[in-house]
Backbone as CSV, one residue per row, in Angstrom:
resi,resn,N_x,N_y,N_z,CA_x,CA_y,CA_z,C_x,C_y,C_z
1,UNK,202.895,-4.585,-208.034,201.589,-4.811,-208.624,200.551,-3.925,-207.925
2,UNK,199.751,-3.237,-208.703,198.794,-2.262,-208.170,197.720,-2.879,-207.284
3,UNK,197.153,-4.006,-207.693,196.032,-4.564,-206.947,196.457,-5.557,-205.877
4,UNK,197.589,-6.202,-206.037,198.047,-7.190,-205.068,197.518,-8.571,-205.387
5,UNK,197.617,-9.452,-204.444,197.213,-10.848,-204.609,195.705,-11.004,-204.389
6,UNK,195.075,-11.839,-205.228,193.637,-12.090,-205.096,193.353,-12.848,-203.803
7,UNK,192.296,-12.404,-203.101,191.888,-13.040,-201.849,190.535,-13.726,-201.991
8,UNK,190.040,-13.860,-203.221,188.780,-14.558,-203.450,187.660,-13.646,-203.908
9,UNK,186.498,-14.255,-204.092,185.319,-13.568,-204.612,184.196,-13.555,-203.583
10,UNK,183.340,-12.521,-203.662,182.148,-12.413,-202.825,180.980,-12.033,-203.735
11,UNK,179.883,-12.794,-203.670,178.680,-12.424,-204.406,178.038,-11.242,-203.692
12,UNK,177.907,-10.127,-204.393,177.362,-8.910,-203.794,175.877,-8.763,-204.098
13,UNK,175.488,-9.086,-205.321,174.088,-8.863,-205.703,173.654,-9.852,-206.774
14,UNK,172.411,-10.327,-206.632,171.765,-11.178,-207.634,170.476,-10.479,-208.010
15,UNK,170.350,-10.075,-209.281,169.201,-9.288,-209.722,168.484,-9.967,-210.882
16,UNK,167.158,-10.005,-210.783,166.327,-10.510,-211.878,165.595,-9.316,-212.490
17,UNK,165.652,-9.214,-213.811,164.893,-8.203,-214.541,163.931,-8.978,-215.425
18,UNK,162.815,-9.326,-214.906,161.837,-10.276,-215.433,162.335,-11.679,-215.120
19,UNK,161.626,-12.670,-215.586,162.015,-14.048,-215.286,162.988,-14.621,-216.304
20,UNK,163.480,-13.788,-217.232,164.387,-14.290,-218.268,165.735,-13.575,-218.309
21,UNK,165.967,-12.644,-217.402,167.226,-11.899,-217.404,167.787,-11.860,-215.992
22,UNK,169.039,-12.309,-215.840,169.693,-12.404,-214.539,171.053,-11.726,-214.595
23,UNK,171.326,-10.887,-213.582,172.640,-10.242,-213.470,173.235,-10.589,-212.108
24,UNK,174.466,-11.075,-212.137,175.204,-11.391,-210.913,176.374,-10.430,-210.798
25,UNK,176.504,-9.790,-209.644,177.606,-8.860,-209.396,178.493,-9.417,-208.292
26,UNK,179.764,-9.558,-208.591,180.742,-10.091,-207.645,181.810,-9.057,-207.356
27,UNK,182.375,-9.138,-206.174,183.545,-8.362,-205.799,184.714,-9.326,-205.685
28,UNK,185.761,-9.089,-206.466,186.995,-9.854,-206.292,187.894,-9.041,-205.376
29,UNK,188.236,-9.620,-204.244,189.030,-8.920,-203.236,190.514,-9.146,-203.488
30,UNK,191.279,-8.064,-203.415,192.733,-8.103,-203.551,193.353,-7.467,-202.318
31,UNK,194.652,-7.595,-202.182,195.365,-6.987,-201.057,195.161,-5.470,-200.990
32,UNK,195.145,-4.795,-202.150,195.142,-3.333,-202.165,193.842,-2.693,-202.642
33,UNK,192.983,-3.431,-203.294,191.746,-2.872,-203.843,190.809,-4.009,-204.208
34,UNK,189.775,-3.703,-204.940,188.844,-4.720,-205.404,188.464,-4.474,-206.854
35,UNK,187.914,-5.501,-207.486,187.395,-5.391,-208.841,185.952,-5.863,-208.854
36,UNK,185.144,-5.205,-209.669,183.738,-5.574,-209.826,183.608,-6.430,-211.082
37,UNK,182.982,-7.602,-210.924,182.701,-8.498,-212.035,181.189,-8.594,-212.191
38,UNK,180.692,-8.407,-213.418,179.257,-8.477,-213.679,178.998,-9.499,-214.789
39,UNK,178.163,-10.481,-214.467,177.794,-11.530,-215.410,176.320,-11.378,-215.751
40,UNK,175.984,-11.477,-217.037,174.602,-11.355,-217.485,174.187,-12.661,-218.161
41,UNK,173.012,-13.176,-217.765,172.485,-14.416,-218.320,171.088,-14.165,-218.863
42,UNK,170.766,-14.850,-219.945,169.462,-14.750,-220.595,168.856,-16.144,-220.636
43,UNK,167.600,-16.277,-220.219,166.951,-17.590,-220.167,166.220,-17.875,-221.473
44,UNK,166.628,-18.960,-222.121,165.993,-19.424,-223.353,165.318,-20.747,-223.027
45,UNK,164.005,-20.767,-223.134,163.196,-21.906,-222.699,163.474,-22.153,-221.224
46,UNK,164.089,-23.260,-220.855,164.386,-23.532,-219.449,165.890,-23.552,-219.165
47,UNK,166.680,-22.933,-220.023,168.136,-22.968,-219.896,168.683,-21.543,-219.802
48,UNK,169.535,-21.299,-218.787,170.204,-20.007,-218.670,171.418,-20.005,-219.585
49,UNK,171.515,-18.979,-220.432,172.635,-18.850,-221.362,173.439,-17.612,-220.998
50,UNK,174.757,-17.779,-221.014,175.656,-16.661,-220.732,175.515,-15.617,-221.832
51,UNK,175.355,-14.346,-221.435,175.175,-13.262,-222.394,176.397,-12.352,-222.465
52,UNK,176.904,-11.911,-221.289,178.047,-10.995,-221.313,178.766,-10.983,-219.969
53,UNK,179.972,-10.424,-220.007,180.822,-10.285,-218.831,181.461,-8.910,-218.877
54,UNK,181.492,-8.238,-217.724,182.174,-6.951,-217.618,182.968,-6.939,-216.317
55,UNK,184.111,-6.264,-216.354,184.956,-6.152,-215.170,185.532,-4.737,-215.118
56,UNK,185.479,-4.121,-213.934,186.093,-2.804,-213.767,186.414,-2.579,-212.295
57,UNK,186.964,-1.420,-211.999,187.340,-1.105,-210.610,186.419,-0.063,-209.982
58,UNK,185.221,0.139,-210.556,184.258,1.111,-210.007,183.426,0.437,-208.919
59,UNK,183.977,0.364,-207.723,183.326,-0.342,-206.623,182.079,0.372,-206.119
60,UNK,181.920,1.662,-206.419,180.721,2.387,-205.998,179.463,1.803,-206.639
61,UNK,179.602,1.149,-207.783,178.449,0.564,-208.466,177.959,-0.719,-207.799
62,UNK,178.655,-1.181,-206.780,178.219,-2.368,-206.044,177.197,-2.022,-204.950
63,UNK,177.004,-0.753,-204.671,176.043,-0.354,-203.640,174.627,-0.376,-204.200
64,UNK,173.630,-0.653,-203.355,172.233,-0.670,-203.822,171.860,0.659,-204.477
65,UNK,171.111,0.560,-205.565,170.672,1.745,-206.283,171.649,2.226,-207.349
66,UNK,172.869,1.711,-207.327,173.851,2.093,-208.349,173.650,1.221,-209.579
67,UNK,173.962,1.752,-210.731,173.824,0.968,-211.967,175.112,0.340,-212.352
């Protein structure tokens, strides 16, 4: 297996783009590499609603200033 066994998740970044848009970036750690998970939430009235999910192996995007 290319990535190996999962060793858990780490929250890398929590970003607000106004008071109604939230992006959470996580790193899932594996024996051999990591995966980037990005969750997007949109606030409707007083409730956060799940908008989208993306996952890839571009770990460079987890650094500050990366998109």
